[in-house]
Residue, then its C-alpha position, 0 to 999 in steps of 0.5 A: m217587862k211586867k212588874l209583879i208584887k212579892i209579899e213575904n211573911i204571910i201567916i196562916e195558922i195551922e188550923e186554917k186552910e191554905k185557900i185563905l191565902k187569897n183573902k190575906i193577899i187582898k187584905i194586905l194590898k187593900i184591893q178588891n177581889k176582882d183586882l187580883k189577877k193571879y198569885k204564885i206561892l214562892k215559899k212555904a215554911v213551918d214556924a214551930r218556934n212556939k210549939n203550941q202555936i205552929r204556923f205556916v209562913y208564905s211568900v207569894l208573887v202577885e199580879i193585880e189589875k191596876p198596880e199603880d197605886i200600890f207602886k206609889n206607896m211601896y216605900s212608905n211607912k205604911i207598906k212594909k210587907y211587900r216589894i216590886v219584883l220583875q217577872d222571871p228576873y232570870i230566864y235560863e237559856i242554853k245556847k246552841a253549839n255550832k262546832k262538834g267535839k267528843i265530850i265524855i262525862v264520867g258519872s251519872g250523879p246530879s253533876g253528871l246528869f245536869a252537865g249531860l242534859n245541858l250539853a245535849k240541849a246545846g246539840l253537843k251529844p255528850i256520852i255519859i259513862e257510868r261504872g254502875k248499872d241502870v237504876d232498875t238493875r241496880i235496885k236488884d243488886i242492892e236487894n241481893f246484897i241486903k238479902n244474901r250479903k253479896l256485894n257488887p262493888n260496882s252496883n250498890i248504894q254508892f254506884g249506879e244510875g243517879g249516883a249515891g243521891t238516888f238512895s237518900d232522902g233526896k234533899l233539895y235545900t242548899l246553903i248556896n244562892n244561885y240563879r240556876i237552882n230554879y231551873i234545876f227544880q223545873e227540870f226535876i218537876k218535868a221528870g216527875a218530881p212533886k211540884e211542891i219542891e218549887y216552893d217548899a222551904k225544905p224541899h225533898i224528893g225521896t228515894d222512891n221518886l228519885k228512882f224514876i226521875v233519874k231514869n227520865i232525865r237519862k231518857k231526855i238526854i238520849e232523846l236529844g242525841g246523847e248517850v248513856l253507857f252503863e257498866s262502863c268504868l273509867t280505868d285509864i287516861k291517855i295524856e299528850e303534851g299536858k292535854v287529855k287525848s283518850i280514855i280507857i274503859n273497863n281496861k280494854k276499850e280506848v275512846k278518843v276525847d276532846e273534853l273529859i268531865l269527871a263527875i265521879g262520886h266521893s267513893a270512886r277510890d280506884t279512880y282517885k288512885m288512877l288520877n293520882d298515878k297520872k300526876i293530876d293535882m289533888e290534895a287531901r281535905s277535911f271531911s267528917m265521920g261518925l255514927r247514925i242516931e235513930h229515934k222513933a219518929a213520933d218522939i222527934n215530932k213531939s219534941q219539935y211540934g208539941n201538941n201538934y205532933n200528929n197533925s196531918k198538915l205537918s210532915a215528919a219533923n226535921y232537926k239540925l243541931v251543932t255543938h263544939s267539944e273541948t277537943n276543938r272538934s265540931v259535932y253536928t247532925f247531918c243528912m237527917c232523914p225523918g221517917g227514914y231508914i239506915v241503909p248499907a252504903s258499902s262499896e268495897e268488900g270487907r268494909l262497912a259504911i252506912n247512910g240514911m234514906s227516906e221516901y217522899k212521904r217520910d212515913g217510916e216508924n223511925s227517924n235518923s240522922a248522921l252524928l258527925v265529927n270533923v276530921t282534918p288532914k292532920d289526923f291522917e297517917s301520911d301527907s298523900p292526897l289519898s290519905g283520907i281514903e286510907f283513913q276511911r278504909k281503916w275504920e270501915e274495916k274495923t267496923f266490918i269486923e265489929g259487926g261480925s264480918n258479915y255486913n251486919a252493923p254494930i249498934q249500941l244504945v245511946k245510954d250504954f254508949l255514954q256509960d261506956t257499956p256494951s249493949t246486950k238488948l234493945g229497948n222499944i226502938k227497932p233498928t231499921y238497918n238491913p241486912g241486920y245488926k249486932l249489939t256491941s260497943l262502938n268504941n272500936c269503930l272510930p278513933s278515940f277523938i271521935i268517940e270522945s267528942l261524941k260522948e261529950a256532945i250528945p248531952e249538949l245536943d239533948k239540951k237543944l232537942k229534948g229527948f235526943i238522949n233517949n234510953d232506947a235511942i240507937l247508935t249505928g256505925i259507921e257513917s264515913r262517906s259524908s263528903a269527898p276525902l280529897r279535892i281535885i285541883r281546878d282552875k277557878e275560871t275554866l274549871n280545868s284540872s292540871i291537865k287541859g281538857i279534864y274538868p273535875i266537878g261535883e261532890g266527888a271532886g270536892y266542890a259540892g255537897g248535896i244534890i243541888s250544889s252538885a247539879v249547879d256545878g254540872i251546869r257551870i261546866s256545861e256552860i263553859i264547854i257550850e261557850k267554847y263550842s259556840 
């Protein structure tokens, strides 16, 4: 196998052009221009620690004509910036199945799509059932909700092709380290994602790209022999002798099944109840709730980039903050959407939930982020596995009423929130939440321990990000769907639930958090099933 050289921490100043990277590689390796055969960018990150001297930091993979001399000195004191690596240290391969089975996947979010894609590549012809609609029809339903306040409980920000992630910032960075991630990136690129996601330190796709990417992945699954059935909700499961035998779709159609993959989203509350009624082992788990905070994107850029805040080489600035309150609660920002929007994420009538969304260019006027407080099963009113859901519903109902009982979101200026004063007028920041908003107090939208934790934390977060407390910054309620409020118990090796042949995966099952970790979980179950049928 060919040996390559990986060079890390190559610095390019913000005023320099990227094409200078080639010359820097040649200089570092002390070779001639003709000796450099090719190079590939592995990672590109922004170093904004010194706001007056922002830099880009690169890692590259290099192939040179005669590497022997470089290899000899690789571990000497003179050479510390690079090391030998093998080309394609892991090439992802999918076996071909030689047996047949009826495999049904419930849900078309990242875990369901990637499980389906791999199973289809193996020749197993999976069937994906999705309670919501295809992405184009789903967009129309969401637009109708925003314009006419008519919520479709099965086709909204939470449900439909691509899952909740379709209407998000499309973040692809994750804290997990897994060899399957590069494969996921390549599949996204094949489906139309920007090539930059392969090396960007904080890659994202944007909701505008996700809308056609998930559609292209669906088309690929169908081309390979799979099926995707929309407006098909799992309503019951038939179990015999501890194993799944069939499922009921839309309360009427029975379908036999050998393997049932539950790639449900974290808002599939009726499905959770059905599973609990079937005595499938589940447990309540900790999650987080809070508000969304909204600033002008230009102000966040100035805080993060200093004098370079409007440099065209820099995208809208990110931040990630955390502190701990005296109530022993963690308070942190989550799902930060630079240049983004706050969107209605309700999936049940009479209940209000919100989320954040950005397009690929992140060029909206405002930036927003969830501002969350951890909630544990000790805070719930019962010991039922569904107690976290009831906790969410309680506060979503209160928020719906506080907003005017018409899906308007209650909002409050940060300064008024901290002074415990209801807001009566806006400053120079216009809320991005559409359908609309109501100026009020947010005290009745969340339990007191969350409200008090947020009031204590915001001044501390302002010390970490100058301008976080802005007199005109807006708080919008409530963010209640940050992650699944329960976990469906599964075996660590086989991923089976307490019922044989049922495999709970992804974020809705309580085993992932975000697009990439969910997709990895979907691939894991596909590998187990492919092995079983090979």
